[in-house]
VOBA-1610 file (N, C-alpha, C; in pm, whole numbers, padded with zeros to 5 digits, always signed):
BEGIN
Met+01327-01917+03424Met+01229-01815+03456Met+01093-01884+03471Arg+01018-01840+03570Arg+00887-01898+03594Arg+00787-01851+03490Arg+00681-01931+03472Arg+00579-01900+03371Arg+00515-01764+03394Ala+00486-01729+03517Ala+00422-01599+03546Ala+00513-01485+03502Glu+00643-01497+03526Glu+00737-01393+03484Glu+00745-01385+03332Gln+00743-01499+03264Gln+00746-01500+03118Gln+00622-01431+03062Gly+00507-01462+03118Gly+00383-01401+03073Gly+00385-01251+03092Leu+00439-01204+03204Leu+00448-01062+03232Leu+00540-00994+03131Gln+00651-01057+03097Gln+00742-01000+02998Gln+00676-00992+02861Gln+00597-01094+02825Gln+00527-01091+02697Gln+00422-00979+02695Asp+00351-00961+02806Asp+00252-00854+02816Asp+00319-00718+02799Arg+00433-00698+02861Arg+00506-00571+02849Arg+00551-00549+02705Ala+00597-00655+02638Ala+00640-00642+02499Ala+00523-00599+02411Cys+00404-00654+02435Cys+00286-00615+02357Cys+00251-00468+02380Leu+00264-00422+02503Leu+00233-00283+02533Leu+00332-00189+02465Asn+00456-00233+02448Asn+00558-00149+02386Asn+00556-00155+02233Glu+00486-00254+02177Glu+00480-00266+02031Glu+00404-00149+01971Arg+00459-00094+01867Arg+00391+00015+01796Arg+00292-00048+01699His+00175+00006+01693His+00067-00051+01614His+00038+00031+01489Phe-00061-00016+01418Phe-00110+00049+01298Phe-00259+00075+01316Phe-00314+00165+01237Phe-00458+00183+01231Phe-00506+00128+01098Val-00622+00064+01101Val-00677+00003+00980Val-00825+00032+00968Lys-00864+00061+00846Lys-01005+00070+00812Lys-01027-00030+00699Ile-01123-00120+00718Ile-01153-00224+00620Ile-01282-00187+00549Leu-01277-00187+00416Leu-01394-00157+00335Leu-01429-00281+00253Arg-01556-00321+00262Arg-01601-00438+00187Arg-01713-00397+00092Arg-01699-00439-00032Arg-01804-00417-00131Arg-01806-00538-00223Asn-01912-00616-00211Asn-01923-00743-00282Asn-01801-00829-00248Asp-01723-00870-00348Asp-01604-00953-00322Asp-01476-00872-00307Leu-01487-00739-00316Leu-01369-00653-00309Leu-01345-00608-00166Ile-01228-00643-00114Ile-01188-00598+00019Ile-01071-00502+00003Thr-01090-00381+00054Thr-00986-00279+00054Thr-00948-00250+00197Val-00818-00245+00223Val-00772-00207+00357Val-00689-00080+00346Asn-00717+00013+00434Asn-00639+00136+00447Asn-00562+00123+00577Leu-00431+00120+00569Leu-00344+00101+00685Leu-00246+00216+00696Cys-00228+00264+00819Cys-00125+00366+00842Cys-00055+00339+00973Asp+00067+00392+00984Asp+00139+00388+01112Asp+00057+00466+01213Glu+00049+00417+01336Glu-00037+00483+01436Glu+00004+00627+01461Glu+00132+00658+01451Glu+00178+00794+01477Glu+00143+00890+01363Ser+00102+00836+01249Ser+00065+00920+01135Ser-00082+00961+01135Leu-00167+00887+01203Leu-00310+00915+01200Leu-00338+01056+01252Gly-00419+01130+01176Gly-00456+01265+01216Gly-00357+01372+01175Thr-00258+01336+01095Thr-00159+01434+01051Thr-00180+01468+00904Ile-00120+01577+00863Ile-00116+01615+00722Ile+00031+01621+00683Ile+00067+01546+00580Ile+00205+01537+00535Ile+00220+01624+00411His+00323+01706+00410His+00347+01799+00300His+00475+01758+00227Gly+00470+01767+00094Gly+00591+01741+00017Gly+00562+01728-00130Ala+00656+01769-00212Ala+00648+01758-00358Ala+00519+01817-00414Gly+00476+01928-00354Gly+00355+01994-00401Gly+00226+01923-00366Val+00233+01827-00274Val+00118+01746-00236Val+00097+01755-00086Asp-00028+01765-00045Asp-00064+01754+00097Asp-00142+01625+00113Leu-00091+01534+00194Leu-00154+01405+00217Leu-00215+01405+00356Asn-00348+01401+00363Asn-00420+01404+00489Asn-00445+01261+00537Ile-00382+01224+00646Ile-00399+01090+00704Ile-00515+01100+00802Ser-00636+01098+00748Ser-00755+01131+00825Ser-00815+01009+00896Glu-00887+01039+01003Glu-00964+00938+01077Glu-01067+00874+00984Asp-01129+00954+00897Asp-01233+00902+00808Asp-01179+00793+00716Phe-01058+00811+00667Phe-01003+00717+00569Phe-00924+00604+00635Phe-00845+00636+00737Phe-00757+00537+00798Phe-00800+00494+00938Gly-00875+00578+01007Gly-00914+00547+01144Gly-01011+00431+01147Gly-01006+00358+01249Gly-01091+00240+01262Gly-01040+00162+01379Asp-00981+00049+01350Asp-00928-00038+01455Asp-00777-00030+01461Arg-00725-00055+01577Arg-00580-00067+01595Arg-00542-00211+01558Ala-00431-00227+01486Ala-00386-00359+01442Ala-00240-00380+01482Thr-00209-00503+01521Thr-00071-00542+01548Thr+00000-00568+01415Thr+00127-00591+01421Thr+00204-00623+01301Thr+00150-00748+01234Asp+00124-00852+01311Asp+00072-00977+01254Asp-00065-00956+01190Glu-00152-00879+01255Glu-00285-00852+01200Glu-00275-00772+01071Ala-00190-00670+01071Ala-00172-00587+00951Ala-00119-00671+00835Leu-00024-00756+00862Leu+00033-00842+00758Leu-00073-00936+00702Ser-00151-00995+00787Ser-00258-01085+00743Ser-00359-01013+00654Leu-00396-00891+00693Leu-00490-00812+00613Leu-00430-00779+00477Met-00303-00742+00472Met-00239-00708+00345Met-00232-00829+00253Lys-00216-00947+00310Lys-00205-01069+00229Lys-00340-01114+00172Thr-00449-01076+00236Thr-00580-01127+00194Thr-00668-01026+00120Cys-00632-00900+00121Cys-00717-00798+00057Cys-00691-00793-00093Lys-00781-00726-00163Lys-00764-00702-00307Lys-00689-00571-00332Val-00713-00472-00245Val-00649-00341-00257Val-00601-00298-00119Ala-00479-00247-00112Ala-00425-00194+00014Ala-00369-00054-00011Asn-00413+00040+00071Asn-00358+00175+00072Asn-00275+00189+00198Leu-00146+00209+00183Leu-00054+00210+00296Leu+00015+00345+00306Val+00015+00403+00426Val+00086+00527+00450Val+00165+00515+00579Gly+00293+00544+00571Gly+00381+00539+00687Gly+00502+00452+00656Asn+00615+00491+00707Asn+00739+00420+00677Asn+00739+00277+00730Arg+00678+00255+00848Arg+00679+00120+00906Arg+00588+00024+00831Ile+00465+00067+00799Ile+00371-00024+00730Ile+00419-00053+00589Val+00474+00046+00521Val+00525+00025+00386Val+00645-00069+00390Gln+00734-00050+00486Gln+00850-00140+00496Gln+00808-00282+00528Leu+00704-00299+00608Leu+00651-00433+00637Leu+00604-00500+00508Ala+00536-00427+00423Ala+00490-00483+00295Ala+00608-00522+00207Ile+00709-00437+00201Ile+00829-00466+00120Ile+00902-00587+00175Asp+00926-00588+00306Asp+00999-00699+00369Asp+00925-00832+00356Ser+00794-00826+00340Ser+00712-00947+00328Ser+00687-00986+00182Asp+00758-00921+00091Asp+00748-00949-00053Asp+00607-00928-00109Leu+00535-00833-00054Leu+00402-00800-00105Leu+00407-00690-00210Ala+00519-00622-00220Ala+00538-00514-00318Ala+00687-00493-00338Asp+00720-00423-00447Asp+00860-00389-00476Asp+00891-00248-00427Gln+01012-00227-00389Gln+01057-00095-00343Gln+01031+00012-00448Glu+01039-00024-00576Glu+01019+00072-00684Glu+00877+00129-00687Ala+00782+00060-00627Ala+00643+00105-00625Ala+00615+00208-00515Val+00710+00226-00425Val+00692+00317-00311Val+00711+00461-00358Arg+00622+00546-00314Arg+00632+00690-00338Arg+00654+00759-00204Lys+00710+00877-00209Lys+00736+00956-00088Lys+00660+01088-00096Val+00599+01123+00013Val+00544+01257+00032Val+00621+01311+00152Gly+00706+01409+00127Gly+00800+01451+00232Gly+00890+01333+00264Glu+00897+01297+00391Glu+00978+01183+00435Glu+00894+01059+00460Thr+00766+01063+00424Thr+00673+00955+00455Thr+00645+00870+00332Ser+00654+00738+00349Ser+00630+00644+00240Ser+00481+00621+00218Phe+00445+00603+00090Phe+00307+00577+00049Phe+00311+00465-00054Leu+00220+00370-00041Leu+00218+00256-00133Leu+00077+00208-00154Met+00044+00177-00277Met-00084+00113-00309Met-00056-00024-00370Ile-00128-00123-00320Ile-00113-00260-00370Ile-00247-00302-00431Phe-00242-00352-00556Phe-00361-00402-00624Phe-00336-00548-00660Arg-00438-00630-00645Arg-00427-00771-00688Arg-00541-00804-00781
//
């Protein structure tokens, strides 16, 4: 396959990749990242007597790729994660244990402290 065709295929793969939304909060030496699956932003999740608002104010900010989200989770002091994909990424990357995951309805929620 020619280089131009390979580049085009890589560009298409990036366009098809599902992203995350991230808001980064810095205060002195404390870095907190709020990450959610892009499809969760702007929704309210109901379950177990709890309503979880995945708001633009808390989670909205920049769009992040999987690699960017993983890098942020590895370097922050606190991570607030909402969404099945972002939580599974943290678990698969050994950043947290499955036992720490909570569910609101069918949606995973996880907080990581270091």
